[in-house]
C-alpha positions in Angstrom: 50.6 95.4 -113.3 53.2 96.6 -110.9 55.6 94.2 -109.2 54.1 94.9 -105.8 50.6 94.1 -107.0 51.8 90.9 -108.7 53.6 89.9 -105.5 50.5 90.6 -103.4 48.4 88.6 -105.8 50.8 85.7 -105.8 50.9 85.7 -102.0 47.1 85.7 -101.8 46.9 82.8 -104.3 49.5 80.8 -102.3 47.4 81.3 -99.1 44.3 80.4 -101.0 45.9 77.2 -102.3 47.1 76.3 -98.8 43.6 76.8 -97.4 42.1 74.7 -100.2 44.5 71.9 -99.4 43.8 72.2 -95.7 40.0 72.0 -96.4 40.6 68.9 -98.6 42.5 67.2 -95.8 39.8 68.2 -93.2 37.2 66.8 -95.5 39.0 63.5 -96.0 39.3 63.2 -92.2 35.6 64.0 -91.7 34.6 61.4 -94.3 36.8 58.8 -92.7 35.2 59.6 -89.3 31.8 59.4 -90.8 32.5 56.0 -92.3 33.8 54.8 -88.9 30.7 56.1 -87.1 28.4 54.5 -89.7 30.1 51.1 -89.3 29.9 51.3 -85.5 26.3 52.2 -85.8 25.5 49.3 -88.0 27.4 47.0 -85.6 25.4 48.3 -82.7 22.1 47.9 -84.5 23.0 44.3 -85.3 23.9 43.7 -81.7 20.6 45.3 -80.6 18.7 43.0 -83.0 20.4 39.9 -81.7 19.6 40.9 -78.1 16.0 41.6 -79.0 15.7 38.2 -80.6 17.2 36.5 -77.5 14.8 38.4 -75.2 11.9 37.4 -77.4 13.0 33.8 -77.3 13.3 33.8 -73.5 9.9 35.4 -73.2 8.4 32.6 -75.4 10.1 29.9 -73.4 8.9 31.4 -70.1 5.3 31.6 -71.5 5.6 28.0 -72.6 6.9 26.9 -69.1 4.0 28.9 -67.6 1.4 27.1 -69.7 2.9 23.7 -68.8 2.6 24.4 -65.1 
């Protein structure tokens, strides 16, 4: 293999390694973002359930008041 070919191959390998490292970093960032979104979603679902229970409780109390009248 000639020196020029070896140099070209080395350059291409270095670029490929850099690209792989960049993709790894991007993947880590995406996974961290996904984790944050999942945690936020779980929190919002929990808040929604709490609100639903409060509304159901209020409806029950209103029905009870209505029956007492």
